[in-house]
C-alpha positions, -999 to +999 in steps of 0.1 A: +012-311+695+040-315+668+071-328+662+092-332+695+062-330+718+040-354+696+024-380+720+015-417+709-021-423+715-022-462+711-059-474+711-072-512+709-104-509+703-124-488+680-160-478+681-176-471+643-202-442+651-222-450+620-238-473+599-246-492+565-214-498+542-190-471+553-195-488+588-179-518+571-156-500+550-138-491+587-139-520+606-121-537+578-094-517+574-096-519+614-089-552+615-065-556+593-045-538+618-053-558+646-080-540+663-112-548+678-144-533+662-176-523+679-208-511+660-240-489+670-277-494+656-308-482+657-341-496+658-343-497+624-311-510+621-311-542+650-306-569+619-288-549+603-251-564+581-230-537+601-239-550+636-240-587+626-200-586+619-191-565+645-172-580+673-198-561+697-229-539+690-246-517+711-281-498+708-282-464+708-315-454+702-349-447+677-348-451+639-350-412+633-313-400+631-322-373+660-322-404+683-301-427+670-265-417+650-271-379+658-275-390+697-241-378+713-245-391+747-256-423+734-223-432+716-205-419+738-219-443+761-218-470+741-180-466+737-176-468+773-201-496+777-182-518+750-148-504+765-136-492+733-111-463+733-115-448+698-144-434+675-143-433+638-173-410+629-173-427+591-193-395+571-224-381+574-237-378+604-213-363+633-183-372+612-179-331+609-196-318+647-168-305+664-194-311+696-185-347+691-151-346+687-149-327+721-170-348+736-151-379+724-118-360+740-135-352+773-147-387+774-108-400+772-115-415+738-097-407+704-114-392+676-101-406+643-101-375+625-093-339+628-094-317+661-124-303+672-110-268+664-105-277+628-137-290+622-150-264+639-133-241+614-136-255+584-168-277+588-185-244+589-186-227+552-189-192+560-157-195+580-142-217+562-142-193+528-130-165+546-099-182+563-093-194+526-093-158+516-072-145+540-051-176+528-049-161+489-071-189+473-097-175+450-132-179+465-166-181+452-187-146+456-209-145+483-228-140+518-212-158+549-226-132+574-243-137+608-277-122+600-295-144+589-335-126+583-353-133+554-355-096+539-316-094+552-310-126+527-330-115+500-315-084+497-282-100+499-291-121+472-301-093+448-264-079+456-247-113+445-272-113+413-290-140+404-289-173+399-280-179+436-269-209+456-280-216+490-261-236+508-262-253+548-230-237+565-230-269+587-229-298+563-224-316+529-241-338+507-265-313+490-289-313+523-297-274+525-288-268+494-310-251+464-301-232+430-323-201+432-331-181+396-349-151+410-359-131+435-396-141+432-387-178+442-360-168+470-380-171+502-395-203+497-361-217+483-344-201+517-369-223+537-372-253+523-331-250+527-334-238+561-352-270+568-336-292+553-299-283+571-318-283+604-332-315+596-301-335+588-273-316+605-291-296+634-279-263+624-303-241+602-279-214+588-274-212+555-246-187+532-256-179+498-231-180+468-231-165+430-240-200+408-213-206+386-228-218+353-214-254+340-188-261+363-165-290+374-167-301+408-129-311+417-119-319+448-086-326+462-080-347+489-051-343+514-035-358+545-022-340+575-005-357+607+005-346+643+045-340+631+037-311+606+035-333+577+010-330+549+005-342+512-023-347+484-032-378+465-043-358+435-080-352+423-116-361+420-139-352+394-177-351+414-192-331+385-223-359+378-248-351+401-288-347+408-302-329+435-269-314+444-258-347+450-226-362+436-236-395+416-206-404+396-171-394+406-137-400+389-097-401+394-081-381+378-101-361+366-106-359+323-101-317+332-075-316+350-040-314+334-005-323+348+001-284+357-034-277+373-029-307+391+001-292+407-011-258+412-046-270+432-026-296+447+003-271+465-031-244+470-042-278+493-013-290+512-005-251+525-041-245+536-038-280+554-005-270+570-019-236+582-050-254+598-018-273+612-044-298+605-050-341+614-063-365+595-080-370+562-097-336+543-104-328+512-109-293+494-134-288+471-128-265+441-153-251+409-133-255+378-147-232+351-146-234+316-114-209+310-097-238+334-101-207+373-108-224+398-126-215+432-124-233+464-164-243+482-154-261+508-135-281+531-149-316+541-130-324+575-135-358+569-134-389+548-157-390+516-178-415+502-162-413+467-125-424+484-122-455+467-114-440+434-084-422+452-076-459+468-071-477+431-053-451+418-029-448+446-027-480+462-032-467+495-060-478+522-074-443+534-087-454+563-057-471+576-042-441+572-067-423+591-066-445+622-026-442+617-027-410+621-053-410+651-027-436+665+004-401+667+024-419+638+038-397+610+024-402+576+042-431+562+051-411+525+061-378+512+043-359+484+075-369+461+066-410+471+028-404+457+023-425+426-009-423+404-016-454+383-046-462+357-081-443+358-108-452+385-144-447+382-173-449+411-208-448+409-235-443+436-263-468+439-290-455+457-328-470+461-343-442+444-364-436+415-351-416+388-378-418+367-399-400+396-375-370+404-351-392+419-371-400+441-361-421+476-372-457+478-379-479+508-388-515+515-372-555+515-344-560+493-357-592+478-326-605+460-290-592+461-261-600+443-228-585+432-208-591+402-175-599+401-141-580+382-152-551+406-151-539+438-186-528+457-191-518+493-224-527+510-240-534+536-261-555+521-282-587+516-313-608+501-338-604+525-324-565+546-345-536+545-340-505+535-357-481+560-366-445+556-347-425+577-312-427+565-292-417+530-305-434+497-275-443+491-269-484+493-241-494+479-211-482+460-194-501+425-158-489+417-141-501+389-101-495+376-084-496+349-052-488+329-074-463+307-105-444+317-123-458+285-114-492+300-126-481+337-160-468+320-165-504+303-158-522+332-182-506+355-208-511+330-201-546+331-205-550+361-240-531+363-250-552+337-239-582+362-254-566+395-289-578+408-309-559+428-351-567+435-372-553+457-365-521+457-366-498+427-327-485+422-310-461+399-291-487+384-302-489+346-302-449+349-263-455+363-255-472+335-272-447+311-251-421+326-218-440+313-226-445+279-241-414+272-215-403+249-207-369+262-196-386+296-174-411+276-160-383+259-149-366+292-170-340+286-197-341+317-202-309+338-222-301+371-249-293+342-247-327+326-278-348+341-296-315+340-293-308+303-292-349+289-321-359+316-348-370+293-321-389+271-307-406+302-338-413+318-355-426+284-358-469+286-346-468+242-369-493+236-408-494+241-405-524+265-427-552+246-399-576+244-393-573+279-433-574+291-435-603+264-410-621+286-423-610+317-457-627+309-441-658+292-424-664+333-454-655+346-469-682+327-441-712+329-438-701+368-473-708+379-479-741+399-505-753+374-485-747+339-472-774+321-439-782+327-416-765+304-392-798+307-423-820+289-407-814+250-432-821+222-465-822+234-493-841+219-513-806+215-509-773+219-525-750+252-555-732+250-536-691+249-539-681+286-539-644+293-519-629+313-521-587+321-492-574+337-480-538+345-446-525+336-430-495+329-456-475+333-479-494+307-508-521+314-497-550+285-527-571+273-510-607+261-517-646+250-492-671+258-491-704+244-475-735+248-469-752+213-465-788+201-429-788+198-424-771+233-417-736+222-436-707+234-456-678+215-464-648+237-488-630+215-496-589+222-509-557+199-501-582+162-466-586+179-452-626+182-430-637+199-414-669+199-396-683+230-376-719+237-366-725+276-332-743+274-327-737+310-354-728+338-337-725+373-349-705+405-334-672+401-328-673+364-338-683+331-322-695+295-339-695+266-340-687+223-357-664+208-356-649+168-325-678+169-306-660+193-296-675+232-299-651+256-305-651+294-321-631+327-329-629+357-359-627+377-378-628+410-413-638+414-425-626+447-464-634+452-480-610+423-451-591+418-422-601+390-385-587+393-365-592+360-330-585+351-322-584+314-291-573+302-289-555+335-316-534+331-336-544+362-378-539+358-404-548+380-439-561+368-475-568+386-493-594+378-530-578+369-541-609+355-568-618+384-564-578+398-594-552+397-587-523+372-572-496+386-591-464+398-586-428+398-573-429+435-540-440+425-528-404+411-549-381+431-579-378+409-601-384+438-597-355+452-568-374+482-528-366+483-514-394+493-476-399+504-457-412+477-429-428+502-423-431+537-412-402+555-423-373+578-441-346+575-419-308+575-442-286+562-487-285+554-483-258+533-525-255+533-554-251+556-589-264+555-609-240+536-584-227+511-587-228+475-563-249+449-557-258+422-539-291+404-501-285+408-504-266+435-478-280+466-495-291+498-472-310+519-434-313+517-422-347+535-387-356+544-371-391+536-337-403+534-328-367+546-344-348+514-373-331+512-402-340+485-433-313+475-467-332+474-492-311+451-526-315+448-543-335+420-576-317+416-588-281+413-607-275+449-613-265+484-590-281+512-620-302+531-594-318+556-561-317+571-551-359+582-515-348+591-498-327+617-462-314+612-435-339+629-460-369+622-441-401+602-460-413+572-459-450+559-464-449+518-504-446+504-515-427+539-539-401+532-524-365+538-545-340+527-586-339+512-598-315+481-632-314+474-638-304+435-650-272+429 
């Protein structure tokens, strides 16, 4: 309803239909407005922080998203059982599902977001592009037809011209998206995109777009209310991506001039008013090298990267969502929006950047956040990172008067952050922020692909870190002489230490000298350390005349080490048997590289395969990962079925050499 007929929609308790950091973020603003908060959880999240910190919490199903966070009847029932009268969807899961928004409305619940009609109109990429085209907004050439047959899609791709982008109709976040460079690889890419889209959004439909080379990914934050008002809050630059998923976002964009900002903002606001849109939304554009921009899609929800907009505007975007949902008018007009300084956000993900950003799950043995930056998270030491959900586990946001100040603060914050127990992209993010191209503000969506090798390069051979790790394994051994002993009557005999770190096995000899110092020798190198202070989780030492410090955690035969912001993990192999060829599939057995669900078995018994040939596809954290044969041979056994949930190391396919 509009203007004089607008209804006030009071609510007093909000159920957050999501998990993790966004659930806590919504709860924080809701409580500031005096609202009660209710969490929902799957079996995998029973002890999660968002559950612990809510006023009430309701179980909604088993671990898989389809059985819990995508289970509309269970979430509606949870709202009724808890007495909640409003639902905030967060982002991801059901946030852009018109059926969910309508179900909330039918149940008498206020849905904190746009109308089901607006979600349906703009949440569907094909429909959204048609609406924008009619409104005169430039769009990327492509195919949005209802006919989705493989032959038709290939023919349309050929009409558009390769390279083309396959995109899921129903969602975002990089899921169901594939860049295809030629016709030969199109059928497999189409199958994979559809499978991923179906698993993530419940809809296997896709569209095709011409792939614009080396663009910037620019999005405009918009808000509309029930009174016909609409504003934009400027742009965010989200160009640094991997797997078509954003890793670094900033506001304002280094590439957007004040004139272009006005032009893009006016286009976005006009679209919002034409839609009679209510709530938060984001219009996403590709900005090419000539300064032309093309509409991609509209996200009818709050974005992961909303904190950078909050930082430069001073506004609480979740609070605006809540107030608009209550029927209140926007508290400011376009001329009242002020931008100040610069903000940058990075997404900390539980993934191994060195192994194609493979998702990681497990126990976060130690988690400590830095001061001086904003950290959005739902973690604590000992928390479990389940394999069923998105790999993003935290967001770190900095702001400064200038872009360079914000960048330096963010690097400093990442250096101080401690995440031991699960491999993350912490070091990779710092490499991106330190890269000269990013520092100059030149990053496009091709940034990671173009600079991947140097971004992943360790920058050193790891000999010093291995020596420091060997020293820590020695001094934390309960049978080792106390480091506090000072000068001793005699030096100890060298103690052999064998540690695997940074993909290498290091053979070390550690000696406690008569003056209380330590010598670590390996491969003709000798490092001398003096320990000034040793605590349960940190060490202060001198090396080559320089005082230094490091954080560490010893967990059985695992040693986690954080030195100058670079997290490393090592395994004590001193008493371990040598590894066999089995670890890399050299024994003919293909093993699951992570916890996940089998979505496709690509071979059958009796098939002849060659080393490197795909044999099975596993879905983990909403992304698909292809597993390949380690040797040439014949498939002798298939040990899994499609749909089966696997644990890391499970044998999935057996190959007989020959």
